[in-house]
C-alpha positions in Angstrom: 0.3 -21.9 14.9 -1.9 -20.3 17.4 -2.0 -16.6 18.4 -3.2 -14.9 21.5 -3.0 -11.2 22.5 0.3 -12.0 24.3 2.1 -14.5 22.2 2.3 -16.9 19.2 2.8 -20.6 19.6 4.3 -22.9 16.9 3.7 -26.6 17.5 5.9 -29.1 15.7 5.1 -32.8 15.4 4.0 -35.6 13.1 0.6 -35.6 11.5 -1.3 -38.9 11.1 -1.7 -40.1 7.5 -5.3 -41.2 8.1 -8.1 -39.3 9.8 -8.4 -41.9 12.5 -4.6 -41.9 13.3 -3.0 -40.1 16.2 -1.1 -36.8 15.7 2.0 -36.4 17.9 3.2 -33.0 19.1 6.9 -33.0 19.9 7.9 -29.4 20.4 6.0 -26.2 21.3 7.7 -22.9 20.8 6.1 -19.8 22.3 7.3 -16.3 21.5 6.1 -12.7 21.7 4.1 -11.5 18.7 7.0 -9.1 17.7 9.4 -12.0 17.6 7.0 -14.1 15.6 6.7 -11.3 13.0 10.5 -10.9 12.8 10.8 -14.7 12.4 8.4 -14.6 9.5 10.4 -11.9 7.8 13.7 -13.8 8.3 12.2 -17.1 7.0 10.9 -15.3 3.9 14.2 -13.6 3.3 16.2 -16.9 3.7 13.9 -18.8 1.4 14.0 -16.1 -1.3 17.8 -16.1 -1.1 17.8 -19.9 -1.5 15.6 -19.7 -4.5 17.8 -17.0 -6.1 21.1 -18.9 -5.4 19.7 -22.3 -6.5 17.6 -20.9 -9.4 14.5 -22.8 -8.2 11.0 -21.7 -7.3 9.4 -23.4 -4.3 5.8 -24.1 -5.1 2.9 -25.8 -3.4 0.2 -27.7 -5.2 -3.3 -26.2 -5.0 -4.4 -29.3 -3.1 -1.9 -28.5 -0.3 -2.9 -24.8 -0.3 -6.5 -25.8 0.1 -5.7 -28.2 2.9 -3.7 -25.5 4.7 -6.5 -23.0 4.1 -4.2 -20.7 2.1 -6.1 -18.9 -0.6 -4.4 -18.9 -4.0 -4.4 -15.1 -4.0 -2.4 -15.0 -0.7 0.1 -17.5 -2.1 0.6 -15.4 -5.2 1.0 -12.3 -3.2 3.6 -14.1 -1.0 5.4 -15.2 -4.1 5.3 -11.7 -5.5 3.0 -12.7 -8.4 0.1 -10.6 -9.4 
């Protein structure tokens, strides 16, 4: 995801398994910042409803959080922990 003063861009594709592999980007979705923020709220709401209805918690291993540059504190705040 990239953000500029005018818009947010989500890029979807396949990531290479090896550092020397080629990443492929299939789809790019641009939207105003307001729409991106609304999308984030709708995604969070939908995932929380799924967790409640299914009685599961969606977790990410610390290695994945590290690779995505998501501090553990941010993940816990997102999860409503701490």
